[in-house]
N, C-alpha and C positions, 0 to 999 in steps of 0.2 A: 504494500500500500504506500502510495507516495503523496506528499503534500501537494496541494493545488490551490490556486486562488479561490477564495470563497466570497459569496454574497452575504448580505445581512441576513440575520435570522428570519425565517419565514419565507425566504425566496427559494421555492422548491427547485428552481433551475440551478441554484448555486450549490456548491459542496457544503458539507457540514464543517463548521469551523474547526481547524486543526487543534486549537487550544481546548476544545471540548473533550478530546481523547475518548471518543465514543467507539472507535473501531469501525465506524460506518462511513460510507461515501455515497454521494448522489452523483447523477450525471453519467456520461458515457464511461464504459469500462476502460481502464488504463493499464498500461504495462506495469507489472509489479503487483497488481491486485490479484486476489484469489477469487475464483469463480466456482460455482457448483453446477454440474451437469446432471440432469435426471432423465433417464430413458423411459420408454413406455411401460416397463415393468417395475418402475420405481427404483432401479439401481442408480446409485449416486457416485459421482466422481468429483473430487476437489483438486484443483491444481492452480499454480501461479501462472499468470499470463506473461509470456516472454516473447518478444518479437522474433519471428523467424522459426519458432518451435512448432512441433506438431503434437497433438494429443492422440494417442492410439488406444483402441479398445477392440473387442471382438466384433464391433460394428464398423470397422474401418478407422479412418483418421479424420481429424479436423485441424485446420490451420489456426494457430493462435491469432494471426493477423486478421482473420475473418471475424474474430470476436472483439478485438480491441477497437474502441471508438464507437461501439454500438450501445444504445441504452439497454440495460438489463431487462429481462422479462421477454425474451424472444425465443423462437424455436429455430434450430439449425439442423441441417442434414449432413451426415458424414459421407465419406467417399463411397460407401456401399449402401447408402440409403437409410442408415440408422438415424432416428430423430431424437433430439435432446432439447429439453428446456434449459435455458441459461439464466441464472440469477447469481448475485452475490450471496455468499452463505450468511444466514442469520447466526447470531451467537449460539443459539440452541442447536443449530446444525453443525457449526464448527466444532464444538466441544466433543460431540460424539463421534467425530471422524478424524480428529487430530491425532498425531502420534502419541503413544502412551508409554509412560514409565510405570506408574501405578494406575490402578483403576480410577476412572473419572467419577466425579460427583455429577449425577445425571441432572438435566435441566429441571425436572420436576422437583428435585430436592434443593437445587440452587435457588429456585424461585421461592420455595418455602422458607429457606434460610434468610433470604433478602427481606421477605415480608415479615416473618414471625420474629426474627431477631432485630427487626426495625433498623436495617442498614440505611443510613440517610446521607445526603450530600454533605461533605465536610467532616464526616465521622472518621475517627481513627480506629481501624479494625485490625486486630491481631489474629492471624491464622496459623494454627499449628498443624503441620502436615500439608504440604503444598500439592502433593500428588503429581498430576500431570498439568496442573494449572487451570482446570476447568472452572472450579469455584472462584479462583483468583480473578478470572476475567469478569465474572458477575459482580464480585465485590468491588473491583476497580470501577466498573461501569456505574455502580450504585453510589460510591463515595464521591465520584467526580474528581476533577483535577485539583480541587481545594481540600480534599480529604487525604487519608493516608491508609495504606494497607501494608502491614508488616508481617511477612510470612516467614515461618521457621520450618526448616526441613532437615532431618538428620542424615538423609542419604543423598550423596552428591549426584548420583545418576538420575534420581528423580528431580532434583533441583535443576539440573541442566536441561532436561526435557521440558519442565515447566517454563523455564526462562525462554526457551525457543518458541514454545506455543504462545505464551502471552505476548512476546515481542512480535510474532507473526500476526496475531489478531489485531493489535493496536497499531501496527506499522512502525514500531520503534520502542525505545525504552521508556515505559510509562513513568512520568515524574513522581507519581504518588505511590510507587511501589518500591519496597525494600525487601530483598530476599536474603535471609541469613541462614547459613549452613550451621546447624546446631540444634540442641535440645531446648525447647521452650522453657522447660522446668528450670533450667540453669541460666539460659541466655536472657530471658525476659527480666527476671529479678536483677541480673547484673546490669542491664541497660538503665534501670530506674524509670522506665517509661510508664505513663498512665494511658489508658485507652477507654473507649466507649463500649466496644464489643469484642468478644473473644470467641472464635470458632475453633473447636477441637475436633479434627478429623484424624484420628489415630487409634491404635489398638488399645491403649490404656489411658483414656482421658482423665481418669481420677488421679493419675500421677501428677497432672498439671494443675489440679484444682487449687492448691494453695498459692501457686504462682499467679494463677488467673485472678484469685480473690484479691491479692495484693495490688495487681496492676489495674483492675477495673475501678472506674470511678463509681461513686454511689449512684444507684439507679441503672448502671450498666448491665449488659446481658451477656451471659455465657451460654453458648449453644454447642452441644456435642452431636456428632454424626457418627453413629455406631452401627455395625452390621448385624450383631447377634443379640439374642434375648439375654444371654448371660452378661454381655457388656452393658446392655441397657439397664439391667437390674443393679449391677454393681455401681454404675455411675449415679443413678438416681439415689441410691441409698447413701453414697458418699457425699452427695450434695446435701442431703438431709442431715447427716451427721456433722458436716462442717459447721452448720448453723449460721453462716454469714450470707445465705441466699434465701430467697423465697422458695415456697414449695415447688419442686421441679415439675415441668409439664412435658410428658413424653407422648409422642404420636408417630404415625407413619402415613404416607399418602400413596394411593394406588391410582393409576391412570388406565382407563379402558377406552379404546376407540370403538366406533360404531360403523356398521355396514349399512349404507342407505342407498337403495335403488328401487324407486317406485314404492310398491307395497312390501318389498323385502327390507324391512328395517329390524335389525337385530344387533346384539353385541358382536364386535369383531372377534376373530378367532385368536388374536394375539392381544396381550396387554402388558403394560409395564407394571409388574406387580411389586413385590418387595425388593427394594434396593438398599434401604437403611432405615434405622430409627433416628428420630431427632428429639432432642431434649433441650429445653430452655429454662433458665432461672435468672432472676434479677438480683443484683448485688445490693445488700443492705448497707446502710451507713455504718461507719466504724463504731464498734461497740454495741450495735443494735442487733437483735435476733428476731427472726420471724416467729409469730405465735405457733405453738405446736398444733398439729392436726387434732381436731376433736374426735374425728371418726375412728373407731376401734379397728385395728387390722383384722382381716378375715382369719377365722380359726386356722391355725397351722401355717400362716404366712411366715412367721418367724419361728417355726418349730425346730426340732433337733436336727433336721436335715439342712437347715439354712446356715450357711457359713459366712455370709457377707456382712457388711457394716450394719449395725443395729441403731435405729433412731433412738433419741433420748426417751427414757421411760419404758422401753421394751426390754423385759428381762431375758436373760440367757435361756432360761427354761420356763416358758410360759405356763401359767397355772392351767389346770384342767378346767374345761368349761363345765 
C-alpha cells in the first residue's frame, strides 16, 4: 500500500487520509496494494499488485497491469476463461488469509473484544500474546493514531510474523504500535506503564493477573481469550480470588450462516462454532474490593474434586447439604 494525495474528509473520490492509519484506500487500484480475487466457487486468492507480474491459478493467468488503475469491484476473465471478482481485502478477510505463526484471533472474537472491552480512540491497550497479528490490527484500527497498542510476545518467530502482517495491512510501521519481545508478567511491571485495557491471549493468563492489576488504571478492563473450559475456569476463579476486579463475565459467540434461495431458507451446513472463550472484568480503585457474590455456589461446585482457586468464604471441604 502506498501513500497518495488525499481529498478532504467526505470526498468519496479522494483517498483516505494517510494520517488516519486505517489500512484502507479509495480510488483506483495501485501498484503495491493487495487485492482479493474470488472465483465462482468462492475460492479466494490474495496477492500484491506488481507491474509486469502475472497471477497464475488452475484457471489460467491474469496480468497485474490489467488490474492496476481500475476501480475495485469489477469482474475479470483469465487467459482460459476463468472469472474472478476483484476487490481490496477487508480487514476481516485479510486476517484469515494472512501468513500465520500462531493461530489467529478470528474476526468474530476480535469484534467482541473491541466492543465488550470498550476499545476506544486514544486508548492505551496492552496485548499479551501477539500471535500472528490479527487482533493487533483490530486494536490499532480501534485506538487510532492518537492511541497506543503495546504488544508483548515471548516467541521471536511469532513476533516476526506478526510484524510483517501488521506492516503489510497498514502499509508501513504503525506509529501507535510497540512490539516487545518478552514476558508481560516481567516486562510490563519493569516498564512502569499504566494503561486503559489489557488483552491476555495466552495459555496461562492468570500468571499475568497481578501485573495487569498493577498496570490498569481504575475502571480499566482486563479481557482474557482462552480456548478450553479448564483455562476458562481457572482464570475466572483467579480473578475472583484476586479481589481487585469486579465479578468476571465469561461468554463465547457462535456464528451461523444461512442458505437463502426462494423458499429454500435454512441454516447453512457450515458455521463458525467454538473458537475461544472471552472473559472481562473491571479494575477496582486501589484499596477497594468488589462486594462478594450473594448467590450460593451450586452443590458440588467446589467439592473435593475441585483443585483450582477458591473464592473468599468457600471452605476447602464444603458442608453436606
